Each structure stands twice: as structure tokens, then as C-alpha cells.
C-alpha positions as CSV (number, residue, x, y, z in Angstrom):
1,X,-74.8,-205.4,-71.8
2,X,-74.9,-209.1,-73.0
3,X,-73.1,-211.7,-70.6
4,X,-72.3,-215.0,-70.3
5,X,-70.6,-216.4,-67.5
6,X,-69.1,-219.7,-67.6
7,X,-68.8,-222.1,-64.1
8,X,-67.7,-225.5,-63.5
9,X,-64.2,-225.7,-64.1
10,X,-61.3,-226.9,-62.1
11,X,-58.6,-229.3,-61.7
12,X,-59.8,-233.2,-62.0
13,X,-58.0,-236.8,-62.8
14,X,-57.6,-238.2,-66.1
15,X,-61.1,-240.1,-66.6
16,X,-62.8,-238.2,-64.3
17,X,-66.1,-236.2,-65.8
18,X,-67.1,-232.6,-65.3
19,X,-70.0,-230.3,-65.8
20,X,-69.2,-226.6,-67.3
21,X,-72.4,-224.4,-67.4
22,X,-72.5,-221.2,-69.4
23,X,-75.5,-218.9,-68.1
24,X,-76.7,-216.0,-70.3
25,X,-78.3,-212.7,-69.0
26,X,-80.7,-212.4,-71.6
27,X,-83.8,-215.1,-71.8
28,X,-83.6,-214.2,-75.7
29,X,-80.6,-216.4,-76.0
30,X,-83.2,-219.3,-75.7
31,X,-83.6,-218.1,-79.7
32,X,-79.8,-218.3,-80.1
33,X,-77.3,-221.7,-81.5
34,X,-74.4,-221.7,-78.4
35,X,-71.3,-223.5,-78.4
36,X,-68.0,-224.0,-76.7
37,X,-64.1,-223.5,-78.0
38,X,-61.3,-224.3,-75.6
39,X,-58.3,-222.7,-75.5
40,X,-54.6,-224.4,-74.3
41,X,-51.6,-222.4,-73.5
42,X,-49.8,-221.8,-76.8
43,X,-52.7,-222.6,-79.3
44,X,-55.3,-221.3,-81.3
45,X,-58.7,-221.5,-79.9
46,X,-60.5,-224.5,-81.2
47,X,-63.8,-225.7,-81.8
48,X,-66.2,-228.2,-79.3
49,X,-69.1,-228.7,-79.6
50,X,-72.0,-226.7,-80.5
51,X,-76.2,-226.9,-80.1
52,X,-78.7,-225.2,-82.6
53,X,-81.2,-222.6,-81.3
54,X,-83.8,-225.4,-81.5
55,X,-82.2,-227.5,-79.3
56,X,-82.6,-230.2,-82.5
57,X,-79.1,-230.3,-83.1
58,X,-76.2,-230.9,-81.4
59,X,-72.7,-231.4,-83.6
60,X,-68.7,-232.4,-82.0
61,X,-65.1,-232.0,-82.3
62,X,-63.9,-235.2,-83.1
63,X,-61.7,-235.0,-80.4
64,X,-64.3,-235.2,-77.8
65,X,-67.0,-236.7,-80.1
66,X,-68.4,-239.9,-77.7
67,X,-66.9,-238.0,-74.4
68,X,-68.3,-234.5,-74.1
69,X,-72.8,-233.5,-74.5
70,X,-74.0,-230.2,-74.6
71,X,-77.2,-229.6,-74.2
72,X,-79.5,-226.6,-73.2
73,X,-81.9,-225.5,-70.2
74,X,-84.2,-222.6,-71.8
75,X,-85.8,-222.1,-68.6
76,X,-82.7,-220.9,-67.1
77,X,-81.2,-219.8,-70.2
78,X,-78.2,-222.3,-69.3
79,X,-75.8,-224.1,-71.6
80,X,-74.1,-227.0,-70.2
81,X,-71.2,-228.9,-71.2
82,X,-70.9,-232.3,-69.6
83,X,-67.2,-234.1,-70.4
84,X,-66.5,-237.7,-69.5
85,X,-63.7,-239.7,-69.3
86,X,-61.5,-236.8,-69.4
87,X,-58.1,-236.6,-70.4
88,X,-54.9,-234.4,-69.4
89,X,-55.0,-233.1,-73.5
90,X,-58.6,-231.7,-72.7
91,X,-57.0,-229.3,-70.4
92,X,-57.7,-225.6,-71.1
93,X,-59.5,-222.5,-71.4
94,X,-63.1,-223.4,-71.8
95,X,-64.9,-221.0,-73.0
96,X,-69.1,-220.6,-74.4
97,X,-70.3,-218.7,-77.0
98,X,-73.3,-217.5,-78.4
99,X,-74.7,-216.3,-82.2
100,X,-75.4,-212.8,-82.8
101,X,-78.6,-214.1,-85.2
102,X,-81.7,-215.9,-84.0
103,X,-83.0,-219.0,-85.0
104,X,-79.8,-220.6,-87.0
105,X,-78.7,-224.2,-86.8
106,X,-74.8,-225.5,-85.9
107,X,-71.8,-222.9,-86.2
108,X,-68.3,-224.1,-85.5
109,X,-66.1,-221.2,-86.4
110,X,-65.2,-218.5,-83.6
111,X,-66.1,-215.9,-86.2
112,X,-69.5,-216.9,-86.6
113,X,-69.7,-216.3,-82.9
114,X,-70.8,-212.3,-81.9
115,X,-70.5,-213.1,-77.8
116,X,-68.1,-214.2,-75.8
117,X,-68.0,-215.5,-71.9
118,X,-64.9,-215.4,-69.6
119,X,-63.7,-218.7,-69.7
120,X,-63.5,-221.3,-66.8
121,X,-60.4,-223.5,-66.4
122,X,-60.3,-227.0,-67.1
123,X,-56.8,-229.1,-65.8
124,X,-57.3,-233.0,-66.6
125,X,-53.9,-234.3,-64.4
126,X,-52.4,-237.9,-65.7
């Protein structure tokens, strides 16, 4: 069974940095677009960042552009989300997601992703 496992969440102060990891259970995910989403209490899950299967394209939500960076290490079947200059409004459960079809580009909506991790909590204190 395909699994995505996130790690790296925690409690940090505003202006700090944190790096989230998402490890895929199958090497085949190296051929899939990947994304990060987040969900704050009482809010809908929202797009954060996406990276194409070829690692040549990335795309970010306006709220994190210039502060967050998504990248992948195919040798480790892992996608990362580097988060800098964190703000209290970044507090949420962060989920990684994988496309259901190979060789696609940037995906920005929840319905385009098939596989999801269990989420990791990020809390930013002011």
C-alpha cells in the first residue's frame, strides 16, 4: 500500500525556520508531482506549494511565496518544505500529497491529488 509519511513539525517562535519532510514508500513517486497543503482549525485545507515530477517547476501560494521552498530528493523518495520567516498565521497541520498519475506538472487543488500523508502539526508562537 502506498504511504506518505510527514515529519519535522513542531512548536517554534515567529521568524524561525522549520523543514518538513515527506517520505514516499515507493520509488515510483519520483515520477509524480507532489504538493504541500495545510489546514488550520475551523478552516478548509489550502494549497501551499507544488513541485512537478521533473523537478523543473515549482509553484507557491501567495501567502508563502518568498518564505517557503519545496524541493525533492529522488534518491531518498522524499519531498521537503523549507519554511523560513514563520508567522503565527502559518500555524496549521501540514499535509503532503502525491499525484495519482505520473509525469504531470504543477497541481494546486486537493482534488488533483490522490495520495495523502497523515499530517504534521506546525505551531508558530508570537
